[in-house]
N, C-alpha and C positions, 0 to 999 in steps of 0.2 A: 787792538793788537797790531796796529800798523803805524808807520810814520808818514807824515805829509811833508813834501818838499816843494818849495816855491823858488823860482828864479831861473837863471840861465842853466842850460844843460851843457852846451858846448861853447857858448860864447862867454865873454868876460862879464863880470859883475858879481854882486853879492847874492848868496843863496840863503834861504831860511829853511831849516828843517824843524818841523814841529814834532816833538816827542810826545807820545801818548802818556797821559797821567797814570799814576799808579792806581790799581784796582783795589776796591774795598768790598768786604762783605758786610752788609747791613745787619745789625742785630735785629732779631725778631721782637715783637711785642711781648710783654710779660703780663701774666695774670689773667689771660682770657680763659673763660669757661663756657661750656655748652650745656643747655638744658632743653629737654623735650618734655612737654606737659600740656595740661589744660590751662588755657589763658582766656580771659574774658573776651578779648578781641585780638585782631591781627590776622595776617594772611595764613592760610592753612597749608601745612606741609612745605613751607618755604623757609629759607634762611633769613633771619632778621638779626643784625648785629647792632646792639645798643650799649652805649658806654655810660649812660647816666640814668639815675632813678627818674628824673623828670621826663626823659625821652621814653623810658619804659612805660610810665603812666599814660603818656600820649599815644603810644603805638600798641601796647599790649593790655592796658587796663589796670585794674586794681585787684584787691582781694575779691574772692569769687567763690560762691558755694560749690562744694563738690571737689575742690582741689586745694592743695597748699603750694602748688608751683609758684603762684605770685608771691606768697610769703617768702619762699626761698629766694626768689629774684630780689625782692626788696631787702632781705637780710644780706644778700651778697653786696648790694650797692652800699648799704650802711657800714659794713665792716671793711670793705675794700677801700672806701674813702678816696675814690678817684682812680684807683689802680685798675688796670685791665678793663674788662667789659664782658658782656654776655653775648654768646651766639645762641639764638632761641629758635625753637620750632614748635609751633602750635599744632596740637593734634586734636582731631574731632572724629565723631562717628559718621560724618558725611551727611547728617540731617540738618545742619545749620542752614538758616535762611536769613538773607539780608532784610533788615527793616527798610521801608521805602515810603515815599510820598509822591503822589502824582501832581505835576504842575499843570495849571490851567491858564489859558490865554486871558488877555484883558478885553475880550469881546464881551461887553456887558449884556447883550441880548441873547447870545447863545455861546456859552463857553465851550472850549474844546481842550482836550488833553494835548499838551505840546511836548511832553517828555516826563521822565521820572528821575527823581533823586533817590539813590540807594545809599545805605550805610556801606562803607568801603569793604566790609566783610561781614559774614554772617554772625548772628548772635543777638541776644536780648539787649545787649549794650546800646544798640541803635534805637531801641523802642520795641516793646513786645505787645502792645495793646491789640486786643481782638475782641470781637463780640460774636456770639453764636447762639442761634435759637434752634432747639430741637424738640422732637416729640418722642414720647416713650415708644419703643419698638412694639411693645405689647401692652402692658399696663403697669401701674405702680407696684402691684404685688409681685410681679415677675421681674421688673427692671430696677427696683429700688430696694436697698436694705438700709440699715441704720446709717451706714457710712459709705455706701457705694451706689453708683448710678451707671447704668448701661446706656450709652448715648445712641446705640443702634448703628446701622451701617451707612449713615449719610454723612459721617464726619471723617476728617482726615487730620490726625494730630500725631506729633512725635512724642516719644516717651517723655513724660513730665513736662511737656510744653506748657501745660496749664497750671503748674504748681505756683501757688501764691495768688491765683485768681479766686473766683467764687462762683458758686452755683445758686441760682434762684429758681424755685419751683413755682410755677404759675398758680397752683392751688394753695400755696402757703404764703400768706401776705407778710411783708416786712421782715423777711428772714433771708440771710445770706450764709451759705456754708462754704468755709474756706477750703480750697483744694490742697490736699497734701501730695497727691501724685495722680498720674494717669498712665494707662497703657497706651502703646502705639496703635494706630489704626490707619487704614486707608479706606477710601470709599468702597463699600462692599463688605467691610469687616467692622466689628464692634470695638468701641473704646470704652473702657471701664474707668470711671473717675472715683477716686477715694478722697473723702473729705476728712477733716481732723476728727480725732477721737472725741467723744462727748456729744457728737451730733446724733440725732435720731430722725433721719429724713422720712423713713417709712411710717413711723408713728405720726409725725407732723402732717404728712399728706393724706394718710388714711389708706388702708389696704385696697379699697375698692376704687380709688380715684383713677382717672384716666386723663392725663393732662400733658402739659408741655414744660420745658425748662429753658433757662437762659444760662449761658456761660459768659463771664466778663473777666477779662484780664487787662489791667491798667499798666501804663508805663511806670507809675509811681515815681516820677522824676528822673528815672534812669533812661536817658533818651538822647538822641540827636534832635535838635530843632533847627530849622532854617528860616531865615527871613529874606524875602525877595523885595527889592526896592528898585528905583531907577538907577541907571548907570551913573557913576560919578563924573566921568568926563563927557559923556553924551547922554544926558538924562532923558531926552525925548525919543531916542532910538534904541538905546541899550538898557540892560538891567544889571543888577548886582545881586549876589547871594552871600549872606553871612551865615556861618555855621557856628552853632553853639553845642557844646557837649556837657550834658548834665547842668545846663544853665549858664555855663561860662563860655564866653566867646573864644573860639579856637582858630578860625580861619575866615578870611573874607576875600571874595572874588569881585573886585569893584567894577569891572567893565566886561560885560558878556554880551554876545550877539547870537541870535538864532541861526544866522546864515553860515553854512559850512565854509564859504569862501572868505569869510571875515577873519582877520588876524586875531579877533577876540571870540572866535567860535566857542560857544559855552562848553561843549562836550570836551574839546581838546584842552581848553583852559583849565578845566576842573580835573580831568582824568590824567593829564600829563604833568600836573604840579607835584614835584618831588616832596614838597612839605605838606601835602594834603594826605593825611592818614584817616580821613573821616568820611568822605562821601565819594560817590561816583555818579556820573550823569549818563542817562540813556535818552537819546534823541527820539522823539515821536512825531516830528514835524517834517520828515523828509518829503521832498517833492511839493511842498506847499509854499505859499508866498510868505516872504519874511517882512511883514509889515510891523508897524509899531504895536498894533493890536495883538500880534502873535507873541509878544513878550509875556512872560508869566508874572503873577502877582500872588501875594499871600491870600488876599480876597479882593475881588473886583466885581462890580455889578451895578445894577440899576437901583436908584433910590425909590422906594414906594412912598414913604412919608418921612418928614424931618421936622423936628421942633428945635427949640433953642439948644436942648441938651440931649435929645434922643433921635437916632437915625434908625429907620426900619428898612431893611433891604428887600428886594424881590428874592424870594427863597427858592424859586424853581424856574427852569426854562425848558423849552421843548424843541424837538425837531422831528420831522417825519422822514424816516429812512426809505420807506417803500409805500406804494399805494397812493391814494389820493386823499384830499381833504385838507382842512386847516383847523386851527384851534382859536378859540376866543381868548381874550386877555388872560395870560397865565397867572395874574394876581388873584384870580377868582377861583382857582381850581383846588387849592390845598384845603384839606379839612383841618381839624384841630391838631396842632403840632406841639411837641414838648421838648425839653432839654435832652431827653434820653434818645431821641431820634437822631440818627447819624447820617452823615453825608454819603450819598450813594446814587447810582444811576439805575432807573427802571426801564426795562424793555417791555412794551405792551404789544403783544402779537395778536392781531385780529383773526378770528376764525369765521366771522360773518360781518355784516354791515353794522352790527350792534354789540357783538360779544368779543371779548379779548381775555387773554391771560397776562399776568404780571410776573416778571422775574427781576430780582435785584442782583446787581453785580457782586454783592457781598453775601446775601442770604439765600440766593437761589429763588425758586418759585415761592412767591409770597401771596399770590392771589389767583384763583381760578374762576372761570365763568363770571368775570366782571362784565358790567354793561355800561354803555355810553350814558352819560347824564346821571349816573349813580355813584356815590362815593365808594371807593374800593375798601375792602375789608382785609388788610394784610395779616391780621392775627399774629402780629409781631410788634412788640412795643418799640423796637428800634426803627420801624418803617412808618412814614406818614401816610394817612389816607389822602387820596386825591380823586378828583372827578375829571374825566375826559368829556368835554362838551364840543363835539365836532360841528362845524358849520360850513357854509358855502357849498361844499360838495361832500356828500356822504362817503364814509370809508367803505372799502370792500374787504374781501377775505385775504387780500395781499398786503394790507396796510400794517406797517410797523411804526410805532411812535416811541420816541425816546424821551424820558422825563428825567431831568437832572435836578436832584434835591440838594441844595447847597447851604445848609445852616452853618452857624458858628457853633463852636463848642463853648458851653457856658463858662465864663470867667477866664477863658484861655487868652483873650485879647488884652486883658488888663495890663496897662503899662505901655502898650503899643500906641500907634497913631492912626487916626482916621482922616482922610482927605475927602470932605463931603462932596466936592465937585472937582474931580481930578482933571477934567478936560479944560474947564474955564478958569479954575483957580488952583493951578497945579502945585503951588507952593504953600497953600493954606492948609494947615493941619491942626488937629486937636488931640491931646493925650486922652486915651481911653481909661475911664475909671471903673467901668463895669460893663458886662455884656451877658445877655442870655443867648439862646440859640437863634433868636430872631431880632434882637435889638443891640445897638451899641450906644453907650451913654458916656457923656463927658461931664466935667465939673460944672456946677452952676456958676453963672457970671460970664460964661462964654456963649456965643450965639452962632450956631451952625446955619441958622436961617439967613444970616447975612450973605452966605456964599452958596447956598444950596436950596434946591426945591425938588419936588417929585419929578422923576424921569431923568435927573442928572445921574452921572456915573461917579460912584465913590470908589476909593481904594483904601485898603487897610494894610499897614505894615506892622506885623507882630510875629515873633518866632512861632512856627507851627511844628508839631512833632512828627517824626517818622514813626511808623508802627508796623506790627506784623513780623518783627524779628524773632528768630527761633535759635536756641542753642543746639549744639550737637555733641552732648556729653553723656546722655543717659544710657546709650546703647554701645558704649565703647567696649572693644575687645582687644586682646593682645595684638592681633594682627594690625590694628589701626596704628599702634605705636611702632611696630616693626616696619611696616610698609612706608609710613609717612616720615619716620625719623631715623631708624637704625638699619635700613636696607643698605648693605655694603656698597652696592653698585649705584644706587639711585638716591641715597640720602641727601637732603639739602645741605647737610654739614660738609659734604664733599667740596662745596664751593668755598670753604675757608682756605683751601690750598691755593697758594700763590698770592695771598693777601698779606703776607708778612706777619701773621699772628703767632708764629712759633708753635709752642706746645699748647694744646687745649685739654682741659679736664672736663669730661662729660658726665652727665647723670640724668636720671629720670626721677626728679625729686617727688616724693609722696605717692609713688605708684601703689604702695601698699594700702593707701586710703581710698583708692578709686574702685568703685564697685565693678566686679567682673575682670579686673586686671590681676595678673599673676606675675611671679618672678620671671616668667618667660621674657618679659620686657627688659629686665635687667640683664638677662643672659644675652639677648640680642645687642644691647648696648655694650656689654663687655667684648663681644665678638667684633663689633664695629671698631672699638678702640684698638683691639689686637691687630686688626687688619690695617689700620691707618696710622699706627705708631703714636697714638695719643693715650691718655689715661682715662679710666672710667671709675667712678665712685658708686659702689653698690650700697644700698641701704638694707640693714638687717630689719626684717619685719618687726613692727612695734610690739607684737604679742610675744616675741622671744625675749626673755629676761634672764636666761641662764647662759653662762659662757660656753658650755659644751654644745648647747643647741645652736648658738651663734656660729661656732666653728663648723658644726655639721652643716649648717645652711650654706656656708661658703664652699666647703669641700664637696658636698653631695648634691646640692641644688644648683648653685650658680656655677661652680667649677673654677678652679684656680687659674691665675694668669699673672704674668709679670707686670701687666698693664692695669691690674685691678687693685683698688684700694677700698678699705671700708673702716668704719669706726663703730665701736659698740659702747653704749647703745647708740642707735642712729636717730632715736626719737626722744622728745622731752617736752617740757611745757615752758611757754613764755607768756608774758602779759598779753591779753587779747588786744591786738592793735585796733580793732573795730569797736572796742568797749573801753575807751580810756577812762581812768578814774574809778573803775568798778572793782578792781582787783580780780577780775575774771581771767582765768588762765585758758590758753589755747594750746592743744597738742600739735606740734609740728615736727618735721624732720630737720636735722641739723646741716644738711648738705649745703644750703646757701650760705649759712654762717661760716662753715669750714672753708668753702671756696673763697669767700670774701676775705677771711683772715689770711689764707694762704696767698692770695693775690697781693694783699698789702705787704706781707713779708717779702715776697719775691721782688716787688717794686723797691722796697726799702734797701735790700741788699743787692739789687740789680742782677738777680739771677735765681736759679732754683737750687743752688749749692748749699743753702742753709736749710736744715730741717725745719719745716713749718710746724713746730711742736714745742712744748715746754711751758714754763710759767708765763712767758710773754704771749703765748698763742691763746689769748683769752676770748671766750665766747660770752660776752657780757649779758646777752638777753635771756640766757637760760635761767629758769627759776628752780626747776627740778627735773630729774631724769625719769624716763619711762621705767627704768629698773628700780626706781625708788632709792632708798638709802643703802641698799646692799653693797658691801665692799666687793668689787669685782677682782678677779684673780689675773693679774697681768702676766704671771708666770705661765698661764695657759694661753692667753690671748696673743702676747707678743710673738712667741715662736710660730704661731699659726698665721701671723701676718695681719692681725687685727689691732688697730690703735684703740685707745680708750678715750672717753670723755670723762674727766675726773675733776673732783673739787680740790683745788690747791689754794691755800691762803685766802679762802673766801670767794674764789673765782672758779668757774668751770673752764677747763682748758683742754686743748688737744694734747694727748700724751701717747706718743708713738710715731715711728718713722719707718713703717714696714709696708711692703706690698704683699698681696696674697700670691706670692711667687711660686713658680715651678722650678726656676733656675736660681739656685742660691746666690749666684753672682749678682742677681738683681733683687735681693731681699730688701735693700734700703730704698725707700720711696724717693728720697731726694736725688739719689743717683740715677734711678730710672727716668725721672722727670728731666734731670739735667741732660742726660744723653739724648733723650727724645727731642728735647729743645734744640740741642746742637745739630742733630740730624735734619730736623725740619729747616733750620736756618741755612745749613749748607746746601740742602737740596734745592731751596728756592734762590740761594744767593749766587749760584755758579752758572746761571743761564748765559751769562756774557761770554763764557769760554767755549760754549757749543759752537761748532763750525770754525773755531780758530785753527791756525796751522798747528798740526800735531808734531811738535819738535821740541828740542831742549830749551829753546827760548821761551816757549809757552810754559814749559815745566817750571822755569825760574819764576815767571810771573805768578803761577798758581801757588807755588811754595811761599812766595812773599806774602800773598794775600792771606794764606792760612796762618802764617806766623803772626801777622798783624791782627788777625781776628782773635787768636787764642792768647796772645801776650797779655791783654787787659784781663782776661779770665784768670790768668796766673796771679796777676797783681791783686785781684780782689779775692784770691784764695778759693776760687771755684775749682781750679785744678791745682795740685800741690806738688812741690818739689823744692830742693835746695836751690835749684836754678830753673829757668824756663825750659832748658834742654832736658832736665829730669822730668818735668811735668808733662811735656808734650813732645812726642817723637813723630817725625814725618819721614816717610820714605817715598820719594818720587824720583826715580832714576832709571838708568838703562836696564837695570836688573828686573824691575817689574814693569818696564815699558820697552819691550823688544821691538824690533822692526815689524815682526808679525803682529804684535799687539797694536801698534800704531796703524798698521795696514788694515786692521779690522775696524778702525775708528775709535778705539778705546784709549783712554788716558787714565792710568791707575795711580792712586795715591793711598798709602796706608797710614792711618793715624792711630797712635796709642796715647791715651790720656790717663793720667792718674787723678781720678775724680776725688773731690773732697770727701772726707769721711766725717762721721758724726759721732759725738760722745753719747753712747747709749748707756754705759755704766761708768761711774766714777769710783774706782776701787781705792779705798783708803786703807793702808796698812798702819796699824797703831799698836803700841805695846808699852809696858812699864819699863822704865829705864833701870838698868842694873845698879848694884851698890858698889861704889869705888872708894878707895882710900882717900883719893883727892879728886875734887871736882873743880878746883880753882883753875 
């Protein structure tokens, strides 16, 4: 708002005066919508703005049991066809847990944890595998029924965390019972597992049995896997991490270093990467030496035996944390091991020179009153037996021995590579064709014995899964949605302001299908939109199939608002996207489709002035409505502010352009949207005038920018009149900006717009022509 002058002031010469360029108000984006809901992954209670379906899959996941919010998001992108985008907020019950994997150093004699890789956010999407061994709290007759099992008070599970896993009863051979659900529990309270109908666990085990049970939950291919190899630029001192999501490569970090002082410090490189939506790193090596052996690997260890095609590793290593004593060769202490036994660390705590107890970092206490020189009896099929054979100096009652059991997972390494002698032949590798928990095999015709022998150090590169992830959806309540998404003061959607997104249309799609959630969620969303000058789409519950009930739901339950819109019915059926070619239908709400079609129309006409309704507002995925084939009465619905989804010329279309208004001036949906859009654009577009000189010169600039903003709106018929002066009237003069007004720091402008109207009824007058003597 100032001029710049260059050149002499009192002397002779040429001067240059630089005039400031004209100001412009930037149009806001069109077609942006906001959704709060359950998503497979993504940050919780935070704003995520995503413009494409590809990015949605990457950041928020895909179709997901217990919610149709992802269906709505995908429907939006499909019908919007590049218009607008989605502002998203993932809501959980707070019980989600990130899947993780511990990274171990390349010290082949005694591996150590050097850190942890976690899924970027909680949920089973990162890997849900777990194994649990329990004992009946009392006995089978008390703790087991045909389809339920009481795990006792030693377990800690979230509601339905175990769904999809299975139970095995120790006293029932070769039988697995698929888990349908489980109650929540913490240590000290019982968890009840329910298996699928048709099971009869009590009969199978026998009423008098007194035994144990196992719980197994597998990733089933839904997981993050990571592969750790040498650094690409500095292979002898650094390492790399490649991330795979559900088997597909998603991100690679080629040069990482364990040293926090390095430019390639692994925690910073991973956690600060803006394109990394998959993992986070947690350092566990603080204060220790950053040597080449401190780098992680998928598997690294000592060779026990090697043939031309089979390598057998050392499966356990040991160290003494406290007390005295030493161990004989660790290759001799393991008992019989199987593919079922899992990687874990045992802590052996001595109570005397010969007796000790054993606790697993996964399964807790697995052996009591064990003795030196005698195989342990873990009574848990997931734990290997081992023998502690102390020599040189006997242990005492203060001795603590750590046993690391480090098997492979059967068949998990197939397709990866083994380096039989990583130290002396660092580039020689062989593709793995098979593996058990204790061996790695390569194809015949190759010879690992050419490069390796016993006591060499091997390395394996093969993607290994994260596990232990847990969802947080089973115990959702209304307050989770209200506090995480629709709190007026603290909503993450507040962050859209100032980003030039213009009007947003919000919704909580599919709330009616979420157990424990009520219309209170939609009421909170409506109130949020009211407060923020945006729009909110409420969904009529799918059980409502009558016009009067639908109207009553709006009037008596949700409450009317000029910023509220709805369509009836709000639910119907589409082809199940997860069962292509089967003709299977899936019931979904229409919000995502409607948002997508509205966004496309807004982009096509460059504004919200055209009603997003009519024969062109097609929702092509709909196969049938939740109301069936009943002919709905628009004479009731339209005056009440409810649009319809109707069948026209073979297509289901949006039919109606009303709000659930309280003020009749705002009964038309497109006018309310257009005005809110203008208001957001003007509110964000005039920051440049703040702190300008408050005088008529500034008035003139402000009026010029307003006219230049609204003139194209008149040309495209968003505002109407025989002339631009008829369509838009501006008052910014001495009458509404007195000296007192300016002295208070205010600059006032009044704008009157004649918003575009819509044809809601086409009235045709027709009659028979009269009889005349001559019609020539």
